[in-house]
C-alpha positions in Angstrom: 203.6 71.0 142.6 200.6 70.3 144.7 199.5 72.2 148.0 201.4 71.8 151.1 199.4 69.1 152.9 200.3 67.7 156.1 199.2 64.6 158.1 197.9 64.6 161.6 201.3 65.1 163.1 202.0 68.0 160.9 204.4 66.1 158.6 204.5 67.3 155.0 203.0 64.7 152.6 203.6 66.8 149.4 206.2 64.4 147.7 204.0 61.2 148.1 200.9 63.1 147.0 202.7 64.4 143.8 204.0 60.9 143.2 200.5 59.5 143.7 198.8 61.9 141.3 201.5 61.2 138.6 200.7 57.5 139.1 196.9 58.2 138.7 197.6 59.8 135.3 199.9 56.9 134.2 197.2 54.5 135.2 194.0 56.2 134.1 195.0 57.9 130.6 196.1 54.9 128.8 193.0 52.9 129.8 190.6 55.8 128.8 192.4 56.3 125.5 192.2 52.4 124.8 188.6 52.5 125.6 188.0 55.4 123.1 190.2 53.7 120.6 188.1 50.5 120.7 184.9 52.6 120.2 186.3 54.4 117.2 187.1 51.1 115.7 183.7 49.6 116.2 182.1 52.9 115.1 183.1 52.0 111.5 180.8 48.9 111.6 177.9 50.9 113.3 178.2 53.7 110.6 178.3 51.1 107.8 175.1 49.3 109.0 173.4 52.8 109.1 174.7 53.5 105.7 173.1 50.3 104.4 169.7 51.3 105.7 169.8 55.0 104.9 167.2 56.4 102.6 168.7 59.4 101.1 171.8 60.2 98.9 173.0 63.0 101.2 172.7 60.9 104.3 174.6 58.1 102.7 177.4 60.4 101.6 177.6 61.9 105.1 178.1 58.5 106.6 180.8 57.5 104.1 182.6 60.7 104.7 182.4 60.1 108.5 183.7 56.6 108.2 186.6 57.9 106.0 187.5 60.7 108.3 187.4 58.6 111.5 189.9 56.2 110.0 192.3 58.8 108.9 192.2 60.7 112.1 191.8 58.2 114.7 195.1 58.6 116.3 194.7 62.5 116.4 191.4 62.2 117.9 192.7 59.9 120.8 195.7 62.3 121.1 193.5 65.3 121.6 191.3 63.4 124.0 194.2 62.3 126.2 195.8 65.7 125.9 192.6 67.4 127.3 192.4 65.0 130.3 196.3 65.3 130.9 195.8 69.1 131.2 193.0 68.6 133.8 195.2 66.4 135.8 198.1 68.7 135.5 195.9 71.6 136.9 195.0 69.6 139.8 198.6 68.8 140.6 199.0 72.7 140.8 196.3 73.0 143.2 194.0 74.8 140.9 191.8 72.4 139.2 190.0 73.2 136.0 186.2 73.1 135.7 185.0 71.0 132.8 183.7 73.3 130.1 184.7 76.3 132.1 184.8 78.6 129.1 181.3 77.9 128.0 178.4 79.7 129.7 175.4 78.0 131.1 172.4 77.3 128.8 170.1 78.9 131.3 172.1 82.1 131.3 173.1 82.2 127.7 171.5 85.3 125.9 173.3 85.3 122.5 172.2 83.3 119.6 174.1 80.0 118.9 174.6 78.3 115.6 172.3 75.3 115.4 175.3 72.8 115.0 177.0 74.3 118.0 173.9 74.1 120.1 173.3 70.5 119.1 177.0 69.6 120.0 176.8 71.5 123.3 173.7 69.5 124.2 175.2 66.3 123.0 178.3 66.9 125.3 176.1 67.8 128.2 174.0 64.6 127.7 177.0 62.4 127.5 178.4 63.9 130.8 175.0 63.3 132.5 174.6 59.8 131.3 178.1 58.9 132.3 177.5 60.5 135.7 174.4 58.3 136.3 176.7 55.3 135.9 179.2 56.3 138.6 179.0 54.9 142.1 180.3 55.4 145.6 183.9 55.0 144.5 183.6 58.0 142.3 182.2 60.1 145.1 184.9 58.9 147.4 187.6 59.9 144.8 186.0 63.3 144.5 186.2 63.7 148.3 189.7 62.8 148.4 190.7 65.1 145.5 188.8 67.9 147.2 191.0 67.7 150.2 194.0 68.6 148.0 192.5 71.9 147.0 191.5 73.6 150.2 191.3 77.1 148.3 188.6 75.8 145.8 185.1 74.8 146.4 185.8 71.5 144.8 183.0 69.5 143.1 182.4 66.9 140.5 183.1 69.2 137.7 186.6 69.7 139.0 187.5 65.9 139.0 189.7 65.4 136.1 188.5 61.7 135.7 184.8 62.6 136.1 182.0 62.4 133.6 182.1 66.2 132.8 185.8 66.2 131.9 185.6 62.9 129.9 182.6 64.3 127.9 184.5 67.6 127.3 187.6 65.6 126.1 185.5 63.6 123.9 183.9 66.9 122.3 187.5 68.2 121.9 188.7 65.2 120.2 185.9 65.0 117.7 186.3 68.7 116.7 189.2 67.4 114.6 186.8 66.1 112.1 184.1 67.6 110.0 181.1 65.3 110.5 177.3 66.0 110.7 175.5 66.6 113.9 173.7 63.4 113.7 176.9 61.3 113.4 178.5 63.1 116.2 175.7 62.3 118.4 175.9 58.7 117.3 179.5 58.7 118.2 178.7 60.2 121.7 176.4 57.4 122.4 178.8 54.8 121.4 181.5 56.4 123.4 179.2 56.6 126.5 178.8 52.7 126.4 182.4 52.0 125.7 183.7 54.3 128.6 181.1 53.7 131.3 182.2 50.1 131.6 185.7 50.8 132.8 184.9 54.0 135.0 183.8 51.9 138.1 186.9 49.6 138.3 189.2 52.6 137.4 187.8 54.8 140.2 188.2 52.1 142.6 191.7 51.4 141.9 192.7 55.0 142.0 191.1 55.4 145.4 193.3 52.5 146.4 196.3 54.3 145.2 195.4 57.5 146.9 194.6 55.8 150.1 197.9 54.0 150.0 199.7 57.4 149.5 197.8 58.9 152.5 195.5 60.9 150.7 192.3 60.7 152.7 190.0 62.6 155.0 191.6 61.1 158.1 195.1 62.0 157.0 194.3 65.5 155.8 193.0 67.0 159.0 195.3 70.0 158.7 193.8 70.8 155.4 190.3 70.3 156.4 190.7 72.6 159.3 192.2 75.4 157.3 189.9 75.0 154.4 187.4 77.9 154.0 185.0 75.7 152.0 184.0 72.2 153.0 184.5 69.2 150.8 181.4 67.3 149.5 182.1 64.5 152.1 182.3 67.1 154.9 179.1 68.6 153.7 177.5 65.2 153.9 178.7 64.7 157.4 177.5 68.1 158.4 174.0 67.5 157.1 173.8 64.1 158.8 174.7 65.8 162.0 172.1 68.5 161.4 169.4 65.8 160.7 170.5 63.7 163.8 169.9 66.9 166.0 166.4 67.5 164.3 164.0 66.0 167.0 160.3 66.0 166.5 158.0 67.2 169.3 157.0 63.7 170.4 160.7 62.8 170.9 161.3 60.9 167.7 164.4 61.6 165.8 165.4 61.4 162.3 168.6 59.6 161.6 170.6 59.9 158.4 171.0 56.5 156.9 174.8 56.9 156.4 174.3 57.0 152.6 175.9 59.5 150.2 172.7 61.5 149.6 173.1 65.1 150.7 170.4 66.7 152.8 169.5 70.4 152.6 169.9 72.3 155.7 167.3 74.9 154.4 164.8 72.1 154.0 165.6 70.5 157.2 164.9 74.0 158.8 161.8 74.4 156.9 160.4 70.9 157.8 161.1 71.9 161.4 159.0 75.0 161.1 156.3 73.3 159.3 155.9 70.7 162.0 155.8 73.5 164.7 153.1 75.3 162.8 151.0 72.2 162.1 151.0 71.4 165.8 150.1 75.0 166.7 147.4 74.6 164.2 146.1 71.6 165.9 146.1 73.3 169.2 149.0 71.2 170.4 152.2 73.2 170.4 153.8 71.0 173.1 154.7 67.4 172.7 151.5 65.1 172.3 150.5 63.5 175.6 151.3 60.0 176.2 148.8 57.4 175.0 146.8 55.5 177.6 148.4 52.3 179.1 148.5 49.4 176.7 147.5 51.6 173.7 150.0 52.0 171.0 149.8 54.0 167.8 149.6 52.2 164.5 152.8 50.5 163.3 154.3 51.7 159.9 153.7 48.2 158.7 149.9 48.6 159.4 149.7 51.9 157.9 151.7 50.7 154.7 149.3 47.8 154.2 146.3 50.0 154.2 148.0 52.5 151.9 149.1 49.6 149.5 145.3 48.8 149.2 144.5 52.4 148.6 147.1 52.6 145.9 145.5 49.9 143.9 142.1 51.4 144.5 142.0 54.9 146.0 139.0 55.9 147.9 136.7 58.1 145.8 136.8 60.7 148.8 140.4 61.5 148.2 139.8 62.7 144.7 136.6 64.5 145.8 138.6 66.3 148.4 141.0 67.6 145.9 138.2 69.0 143.7 136.4 70.5 146.8 138.0 73.7 148.0 136.2 73.4 151.3 137.6 69.9 152.0 141.0 69.2 153.3 143.0 66.5 151.6 145.1 66.0 154.6 142.2 65.5 157.0 140.5 63.2 154.5 143.5 61.2 154.0 144.0 60.7 157.8 140.3 59.8 158.3 140.4 57.2 155.4 143.7 55.7 156.6 142.2 55.0 160.2 138.8 53.9 158.8 140.7 51.6 156.5 142.9 50.2 159.4 139.8 49.4 161.3 138.2 47.6 158.4 141.3 45.5 158.0 141.4 44.3 161.6 143.2 47.0 163.6 141.4 47.4 166.9 139.6 50.8 167.0 141.6 52.0 170.2 144.8 51.4 168.5 143.7 53.1 165.2 145.7 56.3 166.0 148.9 57.7 164.4 151.9 59.1 166.3 152.4 63.0 166.2 155.3 62.6 163.8 153.3 60.4 161.4 150.3 62.8 161.8 152.7 65.6 160.7 153.9 63.5 157.7 150.3 62.9 156.5 149.4 66.5 156.9 152.5 67.6 154.9 151.7 65.2 152.1 148.1 66.2 151.9 148.9 69.9 152.0 151.8 69.6 149.5 149.4 68.1 146.9 146.7 70.4 147.6 148.9 73.3 146.8 150.7 71.7 144.0 147.6 70.7 142.2 145.8 74.1 142.5 148.8 76.2 142.0 150.2 74.7 138.9 148.6 75.4 135.6 147.1 71.9 134.9 144.4 70.8 132.7 141.6 68.7 134.4 143.0 65.5 132.9 146.5 66.0 134.0 145.3 67.1 137.4 143.6 63.9 137.8 146.6 61.9 136.7 148.9 63.7 139.2 146.3 63.4 142.0 146.7 59.5 141.8 150.2 60.1 143.2 149.0 61.0 146.7 148.9 57.6 148.0 152.2 56.4 146.8 153.8 59.7 148.0 152.3 59.2 151.5 153.9 55.7 151.6 157.3 57.1 150.3 157.2 59.8 153.1 156.4 57.3 155.7 159.2 55.0 154.6 161.8 57.7 154.0 161.4 61.0 156.1 164.3 62.5 154.0 161.9 63.1 151.2 161.1 66.4 152.6 164.7 67.4 153.3 166.7 66.3 150.4 166.4 68.2 147.1 167.9 65.3 145.2 165.6 62.7 146.5 164.4 60.4 143.7 160.8 60.8 144.7 161.1 64.5 144.9 162.7 64.7 141.6 160.2 62.5 139.9 157.3 64.7 141.2 159.2 67.8 139.9 159.6 66.3 136.6 156.1 65.0 136.3 154.5 68.3 137.5 156.5 70.6 135.2 156.0 68.4 132.2 152.3 68.4 132.7 152.0 72.0 133.2 150.0 73.7 130.3 149.7 70.4 128.6 146.4 70.5 126.6 146.7 67.6 124.3 146.1 69.6 121.2 149.4 69.0 119.5 151.4 65.8 118.9 154.0 67.0 121.3 151.4 67.5 124.0 150.0 64.1 123.5 153.4 62.5 123.6 154.1 64.1 127.0 150.7 63.4 128.3 151.2 59.7 127.5 154.5 59.5 129.0 153.3 61.1 132.3 150.4 58.8 132.4 152.5 55.8 131.7 155.0 56.7 134.3 152.2 57.2 137.1 150.7 53.8 136.1 154.1 52.0 136.5 154.6 53.6 139.8 151.1 52.6 141.1 151.7 49.0 140.0 155.4 48.6 140.9 155.8 50.6 144.0 155.6 48.3 147.1 158.0 49.5 149.9 161.2 49.9 147.9 161.8 53.6 147.0 164.3 52.6 144.4 161.5 52.5 141.9 161.3 56.4 142.1 165.0 56.6 140.9 164.3 54.2 137.9 161.3 56.0 136.8 162.8 59.4 137.3 165.9 58.5 135.2 163.7 57.0 132.6 161.4 60.2 132.5 164.2 62.5 132.5 165.8 60.9 129.5 162.4 61.3 127.7 162.0 64.9 128.7 165.6 65.8 127.8 164.9 64.7 124.2 161.7 66.6 124.2 163.4 69.7 125.6 166.1 69.7 122.8 163.2 70.0 120.3 161.7 72.8 122.3 165.0 74.6 122.4 165.2 74.6 118.7 161.7 76.2 118.9 162.9 78.6 121.4 166.0 79.7 119.1 163.6 80.3 116.4 161.5 82.5 118.6 164.7 84.5 119.6 165.6 84.8 115.8 162.0 85.9 115.0 161.8 88.5 117.6 165.3 89.8 117.0 164.4 90.0 113.3 161.4 91.9 113.9 163.2 94.4 116.1 165.9 94.8 113.4 163.3 95.3 110.9 161.6 98.0 113.0 165.0 99.7 113.7 165.8 99.7 110.0 162.6 101.2 109.0 162.9 103.9 111.8 166.3 104.8 110.5 165.2 105.1 106.9 162.1 107.2 107.9 164.5 109.4 109.8 166.7 109.8 106.9 163.7 110.8 104.8 162.6 113.3 107.4 166.1 114.9 107.4 166.1 115.3 103.7 162.6 116.6 103.2 162.8 119.2 106.0 160.0 121.6 105.3 159.5 120.5 101.7 156.0 119.1 100.8 156.3 116.6 98.0 153.3 116.1 95.6 151.5 112.7 96.0 153.3 110.7 93.3 156.7 111.8 94.7 155.7 111.3 98.2 154.3 107.8 97.4 157.7 107.0 95.7 159.7 108.3 98.7 157.6 107.1 101.7 156.7 103.7 100.3 159.3 102.6 97.9 162.5 104.4 98.8 162.0 103.8 102.5 161.6 100.2 101.9 164.6 100.1 99.5 166.7 101.8 102.1 165.5 99.4 104.9 166.2 96.4 103.0 169.6 97.6 102.0 170.5 98.5 105.6 169.5 94.9 106.7 171.4 93.2 104.0 174.6 95.3 103.7 174.7 97.5 106.7 175.0 101.3 107.1 178.7 101.5 106.1 178.3 99.7 102.8 178.5 101.2 99.3 175.1 99.9 98.5 173.5 101.9 101.5 175.2 105.0 100.4 174.0 104.3 96.9 170.4 104.0 98.3 170.7 107.2 100.1 171.9 108.8 96.9 168.8 107.6 95.1 166.6 109.5 97.6 168.7 112.6 97.2 168.3 112.4 93.4 164.5 112.0 93.6 164.3 115.0 96.1 166.6 117.1 93.9 164.6 116.4 90.8 161.4 117.6 92.7 163.2 120.9 93.7 164.6 121.3 90.3 161.1 121.0 88.7 160.0 124.1 90.6 162.9 126.0 88.9 161.9 125.0 85.3 162.8 122.6 82.6 166.6 123.6 82.3 167.3 122.6 85.8 165.0 119.4 85.5 166.6 118.1 82.3 170.0 117.8 83.9 168.6 115.1 86.3 166.2 113.1 84.0 168.6 110.3 83.3 169.9 109.8 86.9 166.3 110.2 88.1 165.1 107.4 86.0 168.1 105.2 87.0 167.4 105.9 90.7 163.6 105.1 90.2 164.4 101.8 88.5 166.8 100.8 91.3 164.4 101.7 94.2 161.4 100.0 92.6 163.4 96.7 92.1 163.9 96.3 95.9 160.0 96.1 96.1 159.7 93.6 93.1 158.4 96.1 90.8 160.4 96.0 87.6 160.0 95.8 83.8 156.5 96.7 82.7 155.4 96.9 86.2 157.8 99.7 87.0 156.8 101.8 83.8 153.6 103.2 85.3 155.2 104.3 88.4 158.2 106.0 86.8 155.9 107.6 84.3 153.7 108.9 87.0 156.6 110.5 88.8 157.9 112.0 85.5 154.4 113.3 84.7 154.0 115.0 88.0 157.5 116.7 87.6 156.5 117.9 84.1 153.2 119.2 85.5 155.2 121.1 88.0 157.5 122.6 85.4 154.4 123.5 83.3 152.3 124.9 86.2 149.5 122.6 85.4 147.3 120.3 87.4 149.0 117.3 88.8 148.0 113.9 87.2 146.2 111.2 89.2 148.5 108.2 89.7 147.4 104.5 90.4 149.7 102.5 92.5 150.7 99.0 90.8 149.1 95.9 92.3 152.5 94.3 92.8 152.8 92.8 96.5 154.9 95.1 98.6 157.6 94.5 101.2 158.3 91.0 100.2 161.9 89.8 101.0 163.5 86.6 100.0 164.2 84.0 102.7 168.0 84.8 102.6 167.4 88.0 104.2 169.1 88.2 107.5 167.2 86.1 110.1 164.0 86.1 108.0 163.1 89.6 109.0 160.1 90.5 107.1 158.5 87.1 107.8 158.4 88.0 111.4 156.6 91.3 110.9 153.2 89.5 111.2 154.0 87.7 114.5 151.1 89.4 116.2 150.9 91.4 119.4 154.0 91.7 121.5 152.0 91.5 124.9 149.4 89.1 126.0 147.0 91.8 127.4 146.4 95.5 126.8 148.1 97.5 129.6 145.4 100.2 129.3 145.5 104.0 129.7 144.8 104.2 133.4 147.5 105.4 135.8 149.2 102.6 137.6 151.5 103.1 140.6 154.7 101.0 140.0 156.7 99.7 143.0 160.4 100.6 142.5 161.4 97.4 144.1 159.3 95.3 141.8 161.0 97.2 138.9 164.4 96.1 140.3 163.1 92.5 140.6 161.9 92.4 137.0 165.2 94.1 135.7 167.1 91.4 137.6 165.5 88.5 136.0 167.9 86.3 134.0 167.5 84.0 131.2 165.8 80.8 132.4 163.9 82.4 135.2 160.1 82.0 135.2 157.1 84.3 135.6 153.3 83.6 135.4 151.1 85.6 133.1 147.4 86.0 133.7 145.0 87.0 130.8 141.8 89.0 130.9 139.8 85.8 131.7 142.0 84.9 134.7 143.7 82.0 133.0 147.4 81.7 134.2 150.3 80.5 132.0 154.0 80.0 133.1 156.6 81.6 131.0 160.3 81.5 130.9 162.6 84.4 130.1 164.3 83.3 127.0 166.0 86.3 125.5 166.8 89.9 126.1 167.0 92.0 123.0 170.4 93.8 122.5 168.5 96.4 120.6 165.6 97.4 122.6 166.1 95.6 126.0 162.7 94.0 125.7 162.2 90.6 127.4 161.1 87.7 125.3 159.1 84.9 127.2 158.3 81.5 125.9 156.2 78.6 127.2 157.3 75.1 128.0 157.0 74.3 124.3 159.5 77.0 123.4 156.7 79.3 121.7 156.6 82.9 122.3 154.0 84.1 124.7 155.1 87.6 125.6 157.8 90.3 124.7 157.7 93.4 126.7 160.0 96.1 128.3 160.7 96.2 132.0 158.4 99.2 132.3 155.6 97.3 130.7 156.2 94.2 132.9 156.0 96.4 135.9 152.6 97.8 134.9 151.4 94.2 134.1 152.6 93.2 137.7 150.9 96.1 139.2 147.7 95.1 137.5 147.9 91.5 138.7 148.6 90.3 135.2 152.2 89.1 135.9 153.9 87.6 138.9 157.5 86.2 139.4 158.0 82.7 140.3 160.5 82.5 143.1 161.1 78.8 142.5 160.2 76.7 139.6 160.7 73.3 141.2 157.3 72.1 141.7 158.1 70.4 145.1 160.0 73.3 146.4 157.4 75.9 145.3 154.6 73.9 146.8 156.5 73.6 150.2 157.0 77.3 150.3 153.3 77.8 149.6 152.3 75.5 152.4 154.6 77.3 154.8 153.2 80.7 153.8 149.6 79.3 154.2 150.3 77.8 157.8 152.0 81.2 158.7 149.1 83.1 157.6 146.6 81.0 159.4 148.8 81.0 162.5 148.6 84.9 162.5 144.9 85.0 162.7 143.5 85.7 166.1 141.8 82.9 167.7 138.0 82.7 167.5 
């Protein structure tokens, strides 16, 4: 059953709707299953070719096994794939559509450790969905809008569409779960399936739209639903945004018009741009609309400005670069002066070498945006110079398409975000850094060469760069996981040692053991108990036996004070206990003999009342644990300092509100750390310890840069050594910085 939908006359359309959705299932599922089947058949050839060129026996065997398993389970895989999609369609018919991958938590918020194969599978599924999404067109967005109208009680989006990229990718994952194949083979299949299914999605979505339209499922026929719905559909959101923009008039009377396309504008950014323009004009001493130009004088046409900027794009004036490197110079003012001077050189009459108020706002915004972005981000000089070359093409883009400042998903904006964030903290010292640096430079070079007046180049470059950076990030995520495991291992090791030391303190009480016995207990037995707790747990027989060894050693020490009769009863169990304890530290055979003899000589001296012998410790390396120990715990003990800078002993006043902000940080949020030399480095909250509650932060390469408690972070913030980034998007963060700068300057009293 579907929701009770009515047409404009209030007549129920429930029956035709149900029939139409059933038709959608009968049409779509066989086609999608057939596309998957064809891919699985062809996969045999692809895997065979890879097997022919494989270099190792294990790799060859893995490919052979995969080919066999696909042949044997092809029908079952197709069945599970279809079953998953059928369930998604059924939930839509009930009016409560499923979200693709609903049971899985977001990578950004995931705090627990994930098996490496599961992580790779999740990333592969996500990438498949994203790649399929890039191949969808207007028909898919229209389909999503139609289906959204059937679910008035749901904030319906792309992930709810049962025939959308996310659901298809999830269905593929479910189907391939039936076979045991390596991660590499699974990712190969994902890529093959992407190519096989992408080709049918456009025509399929178009045909389904026609079926739904004929059944009366469309925005015009669902007015009753639209009015009663608490949440707008994607199409309604777009219309509302276009209305918002169409009402947004600049001070000179010009008006921004939506282009009627499918791109959604951000009402928050629309309001921000409005405020920025008002502040800019106040700053120029002209809060009212600009006075009309003298008769016969017109500002420069966009075509004239774009011609000048195209020349600058090929050969930018040195003064623009100089302005970026001179804190006392304004890039925005320099940009306007160079543009007007260039126009005059190229034949524009001097009296016409003026820009309208709206265009002046645009030039100011671009100039200030890059001033803030290049100064605020943590960029090396080489990367700063590379990104500064974007000033001219982005000025052109802003003049051509005003929506760049008001649309979070604008391709030019997304490209700038990707380039700036990838460039951050890149030094070129590692192969990975050099790879990123070369890709950023190559992307900027292509933009400068290929961008004329068609902003489509931004989308092409953004998609290409995103594909590159996604592959790069997957490698970094593995490094990040290792940082999690390393820190967790160290904390578990510290926890185990603390527990072992506490056990010893309880057993000794007020006793003062002689040096040889104390060395045995504090050095060897504590280590033996620690390793046993880590490997077996505190409820295991092995752990209780480890505790019993300590009890035996202490009992023997106490017995020695009462004479040989008491001690003789414990000599055999004592030697067994000592042998077992020493073995955990790698001290065995001839190496263990001097240690055991030393303890026994000490106890004999205590019985006889003579001077205690001097005992030399063996030279065997201590505290070495094999690699199989849970999460390589001891290997992490030498990771270094947990904090990037000393907090110091001085009293620091901590703001409770800042403590709350720090405590509210979630995995994926970003901060900025400042060392004693004033060098800043961005860091992402990657993991929260379930043991200590300490926060682990990593850099953009996935390497650990800080691990501290909330209290320690609050002290660092009070000392100016840490700040929270409100937004990590380079463009958005720079826009907020520009707004703050203009508001601060506007609040200053006039001279």
